[in-house]
mmCIF file of the N, C-alpha and C atoms, coordinates in Angstrom:
data_MODEL
# 
_entry.id   MODEL 
# 
loop_
_atom_site.group_PDB 
_atom_site.id 
_atom_site.type_symbol 
_atom_site.label_atom_id 
_atom_site.label_alt_id 
_atom_site.label_comp_id 
_atom_site.label_asym_id 
_atom_site.label_entity_id 
_atom_site.label_seq_id 
_atom_site.pdbx_PDB_ins_code 
_atom_site.Cartn_x 
_atom_site.Cartn_y 
_atom_site.Cartn_z 
_atom_site.occupancy 
_atom_site.B_iso_or_equiv 
_atom_site.pdbx_formal_charge 
_atom_site.auth_seq_id 
_atom_site.auth_comp_id 
_atom_site.auth_asym_id 
_atom_site.auth_atom_id 
_atom_site.pdbx_PDB_model_num 
ATOM 1   N N  . MET A 1 1  ? 125.251 92.314  139.856 1.00 0.00 ? 1  MET A N  1 
ATOM 2   C CA . MET A 1 1  ? 124.551 92.066  138.621 1.00 0.00 ? 1  MET A CA 1 
ATOM 3   C C  . MET A 1 1  ? 125.553 91.480  137.618 1.00 0.00 ? 1  MET A C  1 
ATOM 4   N N  . SER A 1 2  ? 125.102 90.528  136.843 1.00 0.00 ? 2  SER A N  1 
ATOM 5   C CA . SER A 1 2  ? 125.937 89.928  135.813 1.00 0.00 ? 2  SER A CA 1 
ATOM 6   C C  . SER A 1 2  ? 125.119 89.818  134.527 1.00 0.00 ? 2  SER A C  1 
ATOM 7   N N  . PHE A 1 3  ? 125.670 89.169  133.546 1.00 0.00 ? 3  PHE A N  1 
ATOM 8   C CA . PHE A 1 3  ? 124.939 89.011  132.288 1.00 0.00 ? 3  PHE A CA 1 
ATOM 9   C C  . PHE A 1 3  ? 125.155 87.614  131.730 1.00 0.00 ? 3  PHE A C  1 
ATOM 10  N N  . ILE A 1 4  ? 124.255 87.224  130.854 1.00 0.00 ? 4  ILE A N  1 
ATOM 11  C CA . ILE A 1 4  ? 124.295 85.923  130.204 1.00 0.00 ? 4  ILE A CA 1 
ATOM 12  C C  . ILE A 1 4  ? 124.420 86.155  128.702 1.00 0.00 ? 4  ILE A C  1 
ATOM 13  N N  . ILE A 1 5  ? 125.372 85.489  128.080 1.00 0.00 ? 5  ILE A N  1 
ATOM 14  C CA . ILE A 1 5  ? 125.535 85.576  126.629 1.00 0.00 ? 5  ILE A CA 1 
ATOM 15  C C  . ILE A 1 5  ? 124.746 84.434  126.005 1.00 0.00 ? 5  ILE A C  1 
ATOM 16  N N  . ASN A 1 6  ? 123.783 84.794  125.178 1.00 0.00 ? 6  ASN A N  1 
ATOM 17  C CA . ASN A 1 6  ? 122.948 83.807  124.491 1.00 0.00 ? 6  ASN A CA 1 
ATOM 18  C C  . ASN A 1 6  ? 123.454 83.490  123.092 1.00 0.00 ? 6  ASN A C  1 
ATOM 19  N N  . ASP A 1 7  ? 124.369 84.281  122.587 1.00 0.00 ? 7  ASP A N  1 
ATOM 20  C CA . ASP A 1 7  ? 124.875 84.110  121.224 1.00 0.00 ? 7  ASP A CA 1 
ATOM 21  C C  . ASP A 1 7  ? 126.406 84.217  121.270 1.00 0.00 ? 7  ASP A C  1 
ATOM 22  N N  . GLU A 1 8  ? 127.065 83.080  121.352 1.00 0.00 ? 8  GLU A N  1 
ATOM 23  C CA . GLU A 1 8  ? 128.525 83.047  121.467 1.00 0.00 ? 8  GLU A CA 1 
ATOM 24  C C  . GLU A 1 8  ? 129.217 83.664  120.245 1.00 0.00 ? 8  GLU A C  1 
ATOM 25  N N  . LYS A 1 9  ? 128.679 83.424  119.054 1.00 0.00 ? 9  LYS A N  1 
ATOM 26  C CA . LYS A 1 9  ? 129.288 83.982  117.835 1.00 0.00 ? 9  LYS A CA 1 
ATOM 27  C C  . LYS A 1 9  ? 129.243 85.513  117.877 1.00 0.00 ? 9  LYS A C  1 
ATOM 28  N N  . TRP A 1 10 ? 128.124 86.066  118.309 1.00 0.00 ? 10 TRP A N  1 
ATOM 29  C CA . TRP A 1 10 ? 128.002 87.509  118.449 1.00 0.00 ? 10 TRP A CA 1 
ATOM 30  C C  . TRP A 1 10 ? 129.057 88.041  119.413 1.00 0.00 ? 10 TRP A C  1 
ATOM 31  N N  . ALA A 1 11 ? 129.229 87.353  120.550 1.00 0.00 ? 11 ALA A N  1 
ATOM 32  C CA . ALA A 1 11 ? 130.199 87.778  121.560 1.00 0.00 ? 11 ALA A CA 1 
ATOM 33  C C  . ALA A 1 11 ? 131.622 87.727  120.998 1.00 0.00 ? 11 ALA A C  1 
ATOM 34  N N  . GLU A 1 12 ? 131.948 86.679  120.252 1.00 0.00 ? 12 GLU A N  1 
ATOM 35  C CA . GLU A 1 12 ? 133.275 86.570  119.641 1.00 0.00 ? 12 GLU A CA 1 
ATOM 36  C C  . GLU A 1 12 ? 133.506 87.693  118.639 1.00 0.00 ? 12 GLU A C  1 
ATOM 37  N N  . GLU A 1 13 ? 132.490 87.991  117.822 1.00 0.00 ? 13 GLU A N  1 
ATOM 38  C CA . GLU A 1 13 ? 132.620 89.077  116.845 1.00 0.00 ? 13 GLU A CA 1 
ATOM 39  C C  . GLU A 1 13 ? 132.753 90.429  117.524 1.00 0.00 ? 13 GLU A C  1 
ATOM 40  N N  . LEU A 1 14 ? 132.055 90.616  118.637 1.00 0.00 ? 14 LEU A N  1 
ATOM 41  C CA . LEU A 1 14 ? 132.179 91.859  119.404 1.00 0.00 ? 14 LEU A CA 1 
ATOM 42  C C  . LEU A 1 14 ? 133.595 91.999  119.948 1.00 0.00 ? 14 LEU A C  1 
ATOM 43  N N  . GLN A 1 15 ? 134.130 90.930  120.507 1.00 0.00 ? 15 GLN A N  1 
ATOM 44  C CA . GLN A 1 15 ? 135.492 90.957  121.037 1.00 0.00 ? 15 GLN A CA 1 
ATOM 45  C C  . GLN A 1 15 ? 136.500 91.260  119.935 1.00 0.00 ? 15 GLN A C  1 
ATOM 46  N N  . GLU A 1 16 ? 136.364 90.597  118.796 1.00 0.00 ? 16 GLU A N  1 
ATOM 47  C CA . GLU A 1 16 ? 137.275 90.848  117.682 1.00 0.00 ? 16 GLU A CA 1 
ATOM 48  C C  . GLU A 1 16 ? 137.140 92.285  117.187 1.00 0.00 ? 16 GLU A C  1 
ATOM 49  N N  . GLY A 1 17 ? 135.922 92.788  117.149 1.00 0.00 ? 17 GLY A N  1 
ATOM 50  C CA . GLY A 1 17 ? 135.688 94.157  116.683 1.00 0.00 ? 17 GLY A CA 1 
ATOM 51  C C  . GLY A 1 17 ? 136.327 95.197  117.580 1.00 0.00 ? 17 GLY A C  1 
ATOM 52  N N  . VAL A 1 18 ? 136.166 95.045  118.886 1.00 0.00 ? 18 VAL A N  1 
ATOM 53  C CA . VAL A 1 18 ? 136.747 96.029  119.804 1.00 0.00 ? 18 VAL A CA 1 
ATOM 54  C C  . VAL A 1 18 ? 138.270 95.934  119.793 1.00 0.00 ? 18 VAL A C  1 
ATOM 55  N N  . GLU A 1 19 ? 138.806 94.721  119.696 1.00 0.00 ? 19 GLU A N  1 
ATOM 56  C CA . GLU A 1 19 ? 140.262 94.573  119.603 1.00 0.00 ? 19 GLU A CA 1 
ATOM 57  C C  . GLU A 1 19 ? 140.799 95.261  118.355 1.00 0.00 ? 19 GLU A C  1 
ATOM 58  N N  . ASP A 1 20 ? 140.134 95.058  117.227 1.00 0.00 ? 20 ASP A N  1 
ATOM 59  C CA . ASP A 1 20 ? 140.560 95.682  115.966 1.00 0.00 ? 20 ASP A CA 1 
ATOM 60  C C  . ASP A 1 20 ? 140.488 97.206  116.065 1.00 0.00 ? 20 ASP A C  1 
ATOM 61  N N  . TYR A 1 21 ? 139.386 97.706  116.590 1.00 0.00 ? 21 TYR A N  1 
ATOM 62  C CA . TYR A 1 21 ? 139.222 99.157  116.715 1.00 0.00 ? 21 TYR A CA 1 
ATOM 63  C C  . TYR A 1 21 ? 140.291 99.763  117.616 1.00 0.00 ? 21 TYR A C  1 
ATOM 64  N N  . LEU A 1 22 ? 140.546 99.141  118.763 1.00 0.00 ? 22 LEU A N  1 
ATOM 65  C CA . LEU A 1 22 ? 141.550 99.681  119.687 1.00 0.00 ? 22 LEU A CA 1 
ATOM 66  C C  . LEU A 1 22 ? 142.959 99.583  119.107 1.00 0.00 ? 22 LEU A C  1 
ATOM 67  N N  . MET A 1 23 ? 143.223 98.557  118.308 1.00 0.00 ? 23 MET A N  1 
ATOM 68  C CA . MET A 1 23 ? 144.521 98.468  117.626 1.00 0.00 ? 23 MET A CA 1 
ATOM 69  C C  . MET A 1 23 ? 144.666 99.603  116.608 1.00 0.00 ? 23 MET A C  1 
ATOM 70  N N  . ARG A 1 24 ? 143.582 99.916  115.892 1.00 0.00 ? 24 ARG A N  1 
ATOM 71  C CA . ARG A 1 24 ? 143.636 101.041 114.952 1.00 0.00 ? 24 ARG A CA 1 
ATOM 72  C C  . ARG A 1 24 ? 143.859 102.348 115.682 1.00 0.00 ? 24 ARG A C  1 
ATOM 73  N N  . CYS A 1 25 ? 143.245 102.493 116.857 1.00 0.00 ? 25 CYS A N  1 
ATOM 74  C CA . CYS A 1 25 ? 143.487 103.692 117.670 1.00 0.00 ? 25 CYS A CA 1 
ATOM 75  C C  . CYS A 1 25 ? 144.967 103.783 118.031 1.00 0.00 ? 25 CYS A C  1 
ATOM 76  N N  . GLN A 1 26 ? 145.519 102.678 118.533 1.00 0.00 ? 26 GLN A N  1 
ATOM 77  C CA . GLN A 1 26 ? 146.924 102.679 118.940 1.00 0.00 ? 26 GLN A CA 1 
ATOM 78  C C  . GLN A 1 26 ? 147.848 102.891 117.750 1.00 0.00 ? 26 GLN A C  1 
ATOM 79  N N  . ASP A 1 27 ? 147.532 102.263 116.625 1.00 0.00 ? 27 ASP A N  1 
ATOM 80  C CA . ASP A 1 27 ? 148.344 102.444 115.420 1.00 0.00 ? 27 ASP A CA 1 
ATOM 81  C C  . ASP A 1 27 ? 148.387 103.905 114.997 1.00 0.00 ? 27 ASP A C  1 
ATOM 82  N N  . SER A 1 28 ? 147.285 104.627 115.199 1.00 0.00 ? 28 SER A N  1 
ATOM 83  C CA . SER A 1 28 ? 147.260 106.041 114.821 1.00 0.00 ? 28 SER A CA 1 
ATOM 84  C C  . SER A 1 28 ? 148.248 106.846 115.652 1.00 0.00 ? 28 SER A C  1 
ATOM 85  N N  . VAL A 1 29 ? 148.452 106.443 116.904 1.00 0.00 ? 29 VAL A N  1 
ATOM 86  C CA . VAL A 1 29 ? 149.431 107.117 117.768 1.00 0.00 ? 29 VAL A CA 1 
ATOM 87  C C  . VAL A 1 29 ? 150.835 106.746 117.311 1.00 0.00 ? 29 VAL A C  1 
ATOM 88  N N  . ASP A 1 30 ? 151.069 105.450 117.103 1.00 0.00 ? 30 ASP A N  1 
ATOM 89  C CA . ASP A 1 30 ? 152.395 104.970 116.702 1.00 0.00 ? 30 ASP A CA 1 
ATOM 90  C C  . ASP A 1 30 ? 152.832 105.545 115.361 1.00 0.00 ? 30 ASP A C  1 
ATOM 91  N N  . GLU A 1 31 ? 151.867 105.741 114.461 1.00 0.00 ? 31 GLU A N  1 
ATOM 92  C CA . GLU A 1 31 ? 152.184 106.233 113.116 1.00 0.00 ? 31 GLU A CA 1 
ATOM 93  C C  . GLU A 1 31 ? 151.988 107.736 112.987 1.00 0.00 ? 31 GLU A C  1 
ATOM 94  N N  . ASP A 1 32 ? 151.586 108.377 114.101 1.00 0.00 ? 32 ASP A N  1 
ATOM 95  C CA . ASP A 1 32 ? 151.385 109.827 114.137 1.00 0.00 ? 32 ASP A CA 1 
ATOM 96  C C  . ASP A 1 32 ? 150.478 110.290 113.000 1.00 0.00 ? 32 ASP A C  1 
ATOM 97  N N  . GLU A 1 33 ? 149.316 109.627 112.885 1.00 0.00 ? 33 GLU A N  1 
ATOM 98  C CA . GLU A 1 33 ? 148.366 109.977 111.834 1.00 0.00 ? 33 GLU A CA 1 
ATOM 99  C C  . GLU A 1 33 ? 147.054 110.441 112.435 1.00 0.00 ? 33 GLU A C  1 
ATOM 100 N N  . GLU A 1 34 ? 146.308 111.203 111.662 1.00 0.00 ? 34 GLU A N  1 
ATOM 101 C CA . GLU A 1 34 ? 144.978 111.632 112.091 1.00 0.00 ? 34 GLU A CA 1 
ATOM 102 C C  . GLU A 1 34 ? 144.055 110.431 112.046 1.00 0.00 ? 34 GLU A C  1 
ATOM 103 N N  . PHE A 1 35 ? 143.237 110.272 113.074 1.00 0.00 ? 35 PHE A N  1 
ATOM 104 C CA . PHE A 1 35 ? 142.324 109.139 113.166 1.00 0.00 ? 35 PHE A CA 1 
ATOM 105 C C  . PHE A 1 35 ? 141.024 109.620 113.779 1.00 0.00 ? 35 PHE A C  1 
ATOM 106 N N  . GLU A 1 36 ? 139.921 109.344 113.132 1.00 0.00 ? 36 GLU A N  1 
ATOM 107 C CA . GLU A 1 36 ? 138.609 109.736 113.632 1.00 0.00 ? 36 GLU A CA 1 
ATOM 108 C C  . GLU A 1 36 ? 138.119 108.690 114.623 1.00 0.00 ? 36 GLU A C  1 
ATOM 109 N N  . THR A 1 37 ? 138.133 109.033 115.897 1.00 0.00 ? 37 THR A N  1 
ATOM 110 C CA . THR A 1 37 ? 137.681 108.102 116.922 1.00 0.00 ? 37 THR A CA 1 
ATOM 111 C C  . THR A 1 37 ? 136.154 108.093 116.979 1.00 0.00 ? 37 THR A C  1 
ATOM 112 N N  . MET A 1 38 ? 135.609 107.046 117.569 1.00 0.00 ? 38 MET A N  1 
ATOM 113 C CA . MET A 1 38 ? 134.159 106.947 117.717 1.00 0.00 ? 38 MET A CA 1 
ATOM 114 C C  . MET A 1 38 ? 133.617 108.023 118.648 1.00 0.00 ? 38 MET A C  1 
ATOM 115 N N  . SER A 1 39 ? 134.422 108.436 119.619 1.00 0.00 ? 39 SER A N  1 
ATOM 116 C CA . SER A 1 39 ? 133.986 109.469 120.566 1.00 0.00 ? 39 SER A CA 1 
ATOM 117 C C  . SER A 1 39 ? 134.121 110.867 119.973 1.00 0.00 ? 39 SER A C  1 
ATOM 118 N N  . GLY A 1 40 ? 134.931 110.989 118.946 1.00 0.00 ? 40 GLY A N  1 
ATOM 119 C CA . GLY A 1 40 ? 135.208 112.307 118.380 1.00 0.00 ? 40 GLY A CA 1 
ATOM 120 C C  . GLY A 1 40 ? 136.321 113.037 119.116 1.00 0.00 ? 40 GLY A C  1 
ATOM 121 N N  . GLU A 1 41 ? 136.857 112.408 120.149 1.00 0.00 ? 41 GLU A N  1 
ATOM 122 C CA . GLU A 1 41 ? 137.942 112.998 120.935 1.00 0.00 ? 41 GLU A CA 1 
ATOM 123 C C  . GLU A 1 41 ? 139.287 112.473 120.443 1.00 0.00 ? 41 GLU A C  1 
ATOM 124 N N  . PRO A 1 42 ? 140.358 113.241 120.624 1.00 0.00 ? 42 PRO A N  1 
ATOM 125 C CA . PRO A 1 42 ? 141.685 112.761 120.240 1.00 0.00 ? 42 PRO A CA 1 
ATOM 126 C C  . PRO A 1 42 ? 142.082 111.529 121.055 1.00 0.00 ? 42 PRO A C  1 
ATOM 127 N N  . TYR A 1 43 ? 142.886 110.679 120.470 1.00 0.00 ? 43 TYR A N  1 
ATOM 128 C CA . TYR A 1 43 ? 143.374 109.469 121.133 1.00 0.00 ? 43 TYR A CA 1 
ATOM 129 C C  . TYR A 1 43 ? 144.888 109.568 121.270 1.00 0.00 ? 43 TYR A C  1 
ATOM 130 N N  . CYS A 1 44 ? 145.365 109.526 122.530 1.00 0.00 ? 44 CYS A N  1 
ATOM 131 C CA . CYS A 1 44 ? 146.810 109.632 122.761 1.00 0.00 ? 44 CYS A CA 1 
ATOM 132 C C  . CYS A 1 44 ? 147.423 108.318 123.237 1.00 0.00 ? 44 CYS A C  1 
ATOM 133 N N  . GLY A 1 45 ? 146.579 107.332 123.548 1.00 0.00 ? 45 GLY A N  1 
ATOM 134 C CA . GLY A 1 45 ? 147.083 106.041 124.001 1.00 0.00 ? 45 GLY A CA 1 
ATOM 135 C C  . GLY A 1 45 ? 147.058 105.862 125.508 1.00 0.00 ? 45 GLY A C  1 
ATOM 136 N N  . CYS A 1 46 ? 146.664 106.883 126.257 1.00 0.00 ? 46 CYS A N  1 
ATOM 137 C CA . CYS A 1 46 ? 146.603 106.749 127.717 1.00 0.00 ? 46 CYS A CA 1 
ATOM 138 C C  . CYS A 1 46 ? 145.408 105.872 128.109 1.00 0.00 ? 46 CYS A C  1 
ATOM 139 N N  . SER A 1 47 ? 145.355 105.486 129.370 1.00 0.00 ? 47 SER A N  1 
ATOM 140 C CA . SER A 1 47 ? 144.280 104.606 129.820 1.00 0.00 ? 47 SER A CA 1 
ATOM 141 C C  . SER A 1 47 ? 142.909 105.285 129.728 1.00 0.00 ? 47 SER A C  1 
ATOM 142 N N  . VAL A 1 48 ? 142.841 106.583 129.926 1.00 0.00 ? 48 VAL A N  1 
ATOM 143 C CA . VAL A 1 48 ? 141.561 107.293 129.807 1.00 0.00 ? 48 VAL A CA 1 
ATOM 144 C C  . VAL A 1 48 ? 141.047 107.192 128.373 1.00 0.00 ? 48 VAL A C  1 
ATOM 145 N N  . CYS A 1 49 ? 141.914 107.447 127.404 1.00 0.00 ? 49 CYS A N  1 
ATOM 146 C CA . CYS A 1 49 ? 141.524 107.348 125.997 1.00 0.00 ? 49 CYS A CA 1 
ATOM 147 C C  . CYS A 1 49 ? 141.132 105.917 125.634 1.00 0.00 ? 49 CYS A C  1 
ATOM 148 N N  . TYR A 1 50 ? 141.928 104.960 126.104 1.00 0.00 ? 50 TYR A N  1 
ATOM 149 C CA . TYR A 1 50 ? 141.679 103.550 125.800 1.00 0.00 ? 50 TYR A CA 1 
ATOM 150 C C  . TYR A 1 50 ? 140.287 103.125 126.285 1.00 0.00 ? 50 TYR A C  1 
ATOM 151 N N  . PHE A 1 51 ? 139.991 103.389 127.549 1.00 0.00 ? 51 PHE A N  1 
ATOM 152 C CA . PHE A 1 51 ? 138.702 102.962 128.095 1.00 0.00 ? 51 PHE A CA 1 
ATOM 153 C C  . PHE A 1 51 ? 137.542 103.762 127.513 1.00 0.00 ? 51 PHE A C  1 
ATOM 154 N N  . ARG A 1 52 ? 137.749 105.046 127.240 1.00 0.00 ? 52 ARG A N  1 
ATOM 155 C CA . ARG A 1 52 ? 136.702 105.853 126.604 1.00 0.00 ? 52 ARG A CA 1 
ATOM 156 C C  . ARG A 1 52 ? 136.330 105.255 125.257 1.00 0.00 ? 52 ARG A C  1 
ATOM 157 N N  . GLU A 1 53 ? 137.338 104.960 124.437 1.00 0.00 ? 53 GLU A N  1 
ATOM 158 C CA . GLU A 1 53 ? 137.058 104.416 123.107 1.00 0.00 ? 53 GLU A CA 1 
ATOM 159 C C  . GLU A 1 53 ? 136.478 103.007 123.178 1.00 0.00 ? 53 GLU A C  1 
ATOM 160 N N  . MET A 1 54 ? 136.928 102.218 124.153 1.00 0.00 ? 54 MET A N  1 
ATOM 161 C CA . MET A 1 54 ? 136.356 100.889 124.318 1.00 0.00 ? 54 MET A CA 1 
ATOM 162 C C  . MET A 1 54 ? 134.862 101.011 124.632 1.00 0.00 ? 54 MET A C  1 
ATOM 163 N N  . LEU A 1 55 ? 134.501 101.919 125.526 1.00 0.00 ? 55 LEU A N  1 
ATOM 164 C CA . LEU A 1 55 ? 133.091 102.103 125.867 1.00 0.00 ? 55 LEU A CA 1 
ATOM 165 C C  . LEU A 1 55 ? 132.283 102.616 124.682 1.00 0.00 ? 55 LEU A C  1 
ATOM 166 N N  . PHE A 1 56 ? 132.843 103.534 123.908 1.00 0.00 ? 56 PHE A N  1 
ATOM 167 C CA . PHE A 1 56 ? 132.125 104.052 122.749 1.00 0.00 ? 56 PHE A CA 1 
ATOM 168 C C  . PHE A 1 56 ? 131.900 102.965 121.700 1.00 0.00 ? 56 PHE A C  1 
ATOM 169 N N  . PHE A 1 57 ? 132.788 101.998 121.626 1.00 0.00 ? 57 PHE A N  1 
ATOM 170 C CA . PHE A 1 57 ? 132.610 100.885 120.693 1.00 0.00 ? 57 PHE A CA 1 
ATOM 171 C C  . PHE A 1 57 ? 131.622 99.861  121.257 1.00 0.00 ? 57 PHE A C  1 
ATOM 172 N N  . VAL A 1 58 ? 131.822 99.467  122.503 1.00 0.00 ? 58 VAL A N  1 
ATOM 173 C CA . VAL A 1 58 ? 131.094 98.331  123.078 1.00 0.00 ? 58 VAL A CA 1 
ATOM 174 C C  . VAL A 1 58 ? 129.679 98.688  123.532 1.00 0.00 ? 58 VAL A C  1 
ATOM 175 N N  . ALA A 1 59 ? 129.468 99.832  124.136 1.00 0.00 ? 59 ALA A N  1 
ATOM 176 C CA . ALA A 1 59 ? 128.160 100.159 124.721 1.00 0.00 ? 59 ALA A CA 1 
ATOM 177 C C  . ALA A 1 59 ? 127.005 100.050 123.722 1.00 0.00 ? 59 ALA A C  1 
ATOM 178 N N  . PRO A 1 60 ? 127.085 100.667 122.543 1.00 0.00 ? 60 PRO A N  1 
ATOM 179 C CA . PRO A 1 60 ? 125.958 100.540 121.615 1.00 0.00 ? 60 PRO A CA 1 
ATOM 180 C C  . PRO A 1 60 ? 125.750 99.105  121.132 1.00 0.00 ? 60 PRO A C  1 
ATOM 181 N N  . GLU A 1 61 ? 126.854 98.368  120.979 1.00 0.00 ? 61 GLU A N  1 
ATOM 182 C CA . GLU A 1 61 ? 126.744 96.967  120.546 1.00 0.00 ? 61 GLU A CA 1 
ATOM 183 C C  . GLU A 1 61 ? 126.040 96.129  121.609 1.00 0.00 ? 61 GLU A C  1 
ATOM 184 N N  . ILE A 1 62 ? 126.366 96.357  122.858 1.00 0.00 ? 62 ILE A N  1 
ATOM 185 C CA . ILE A 1 62 ? 125.732 95.606  123.948 1.00 0.00 ? 62 ILE A CA 1 
ATOM 186 C C  . ILE A 1 62 ? 124.254 95.983  124.065 1.00 0.00 ? 62 ILE A C  1 
ATOM 187 N N  . MET A 1 63 ? 123.947 97.261  123.943 1.00 0.00 ? 63 MET A N  1 
ATOM 188 C CA . MET A 1 63 ? 122.544 97.666  124.015 1.00 0.00 ? 63 MET A CA 1 
ATOM 189 C C  . MET A 1 63 ? 121.730 97.040  122.882 1.00 0.00 ? 63 MET A C  1 
ATOM 190 N N  . GLN A 1 64 ? 122.287 97.040  121.682 1.00 0.00 ? 64 GLN A N  1 
ATOM 191 C CA . GLN A 1 64 ? 121.601 96.418  120.552 1.00 0.00 ? 64 GLN A CA 1 
ATOM 192 C C  . GLN A 1 64 ? 121.514 94.903  120.743 1.00 0.00 ? 64 GLN A C  1 
ATOM 193 N N  . GLY A 1 65 ? 122.581 94.299  121.245 1.00 0.00 ? 65 GLY A N  1 
ATOM 194 C CA . GLY A 1 65 ? 122.576 92.868  121.514 1.00 0.00 ? 65 GLY A CA 1 
ATOM 195 C C  . GLY A 1 65 ? 121.524 92.492  122.542 1.00 0.00 ? 65 GLY A C  1 
ATOM 196 N N  . GLN A 1 66 ? 121.318 93.337  123.522 1.00 0.00 ? 66 GLN A N  1 
ATOM 197 C CA . GLN A 1 66 ? 120.289 93.075  124.533 1.00 0.00 ? 66 GLN A CA 1 
ATOM 198 C C  . GLN A 1 66 ? 118.900 93.159  123.901 1.00 0.00 ? 66 GLN A C  1 
ATOM 199 N N  . LYS A 1 67 ? 118.684 94.145  123.033 1.00 0.00 ? 67 LYS A N  1 
ATOM 200 C CA . LYS A 1 67 ? 117.392 94.271  122.345 1.00 0.00 ? 67 LYS A CA 1 
ATOM 201 C C  . LYS A 1 67 ? 117.104 93.041  121.495 1.00 0.00 ? 67 LYS A C  1 
ATOM 202 N N  . GLU A 1 68 ? 118.149 92.491  120.899 1.00 0.00 ? 68 GLU A N  1 
ATOM 203 C CA . GLU A 1 68 ? 118.005 91.335  120.009 1.00 0.00 ? 68 GLU A CA 1 
ATOM 204 C C  . GLU A 1 68 ? 118.034 90.000  120.752 1.00 0.00 ? 68 GLU A C  1 
ATOM 205 N N  . GLY A 1 69 ? 118.225 90.037  122.079 1.00 0.00 ? 69 GLY A N  1 
ATOM 206 C CA . GLY A 1 69 ? 118.235 88.822  122.882 1.00 0.00 ? 69 GLY A CA 1 
ATOM 207 C C  . GLY A 1 69 ? 119.550 88.061  122.840 1.00 0.00 ? 69 GLY A C  1 
ATOM 208 N N  . ARG A 1 70 ? 120.603 88.673  122.323 1.00 0.00 ? 70 ARG A N  1 
ATOM 209 C CA . ARG A 1 70 ? 121.909 88.023  122.248 1.00 0.00 ? 70 ARG A CA 1 
ATOM 210 C C  . ARG A 1 70 ? 122.606 88.007  123.612 1.00 0.00 ? 70 ARG A C  1 
ATOM 211 N N  . ILE A 1 71 ? 122.207 88.937  124.476 1.00 0.00 ? 71 ILE A N  1 
ATOM 212 C CA . ILE A 1 71 ? 122.765 89.066  125.815 1.00 0.00 ? 71 ILE A CA 1 
ATOM 213 C C  . ILE A 1 71 ? 121.629 89.494  126.733 1.00 0.00 ? 71 ILE A C  1 
ATOM 214 N N  . GLN A 1 72 ? 121.683 89.072  127.975 1.00 0.00 ? 72 GLN A N  1 
ATOM 215 C CA . GLN A 1 72 ? 120.647 89.495  128.914 1.00 0.00 ? 72 GLN A CA 1 
ATOM 216 C C  . GLN A 1 72 ? 121.253 89.691  130.291 1.00 0.00 ? 72 GLN A C  1 
ATOM 217 N N  . LEU A 1 73 ? 120.634 90.608  131.044 1.00 0.00 ? 73 LEU A N  1 
ATOM 218 C CA . LEU A 1 73 ? 121.067 90.845  132.413 1.00 0.00 ? 73 LEU A CA 1 
ATOM 219 C C  . LEU A 1 73 ? 120.545 89.719  133.295 1.00 0.00 ? 73 LEU A C  1 
ATOM 220 N N  . ASP A 1 74 ? 121.366 89.337  134.228 1.00 0.00 ? 74 ASP A N  1 
ATOM 221 C CA . ASP A 1 74 ? 121.004 88.310  135.206 1.00 0.00 ? 74 ASP A CA 1 
ATOM 222 C C  . ASP A 1 74 ? 121.082 88.962  136.578 1.00 0.00 ? 74 ASP A C  1 
ATOM 223 N N  . ALA A 1 75 ? 119.966 89.521  137.006 1.00 0.00 ? 75 ALA A N  1 
ATOM 224 C CA . ALA A 1 75 ? 119.940 90.274  138.270 1.00 0.00 ? 75 ALA A CA 1 
ATOM 225 C C  . ALA A 1 75 ? 120.055 89.402  139.486 1.00 0.00 ? 75 ALA A C  1 
# 
């Protein structure tokens, strides 16, 4: 299964958004500061934390994008 992006600007903004969010997560580790993650779980910078937070950011955006026709599944 794959997907089709119908709105390139939306996809670019999604990519920029997830990159920014994950950088803020990493910065919180580097600066040893408290940071409220989207999952509500602590972020230590490991791959489990990274992918968990990426999914918490991207999944709702993709679901909403699919509802709005910005992205569609190509079965």
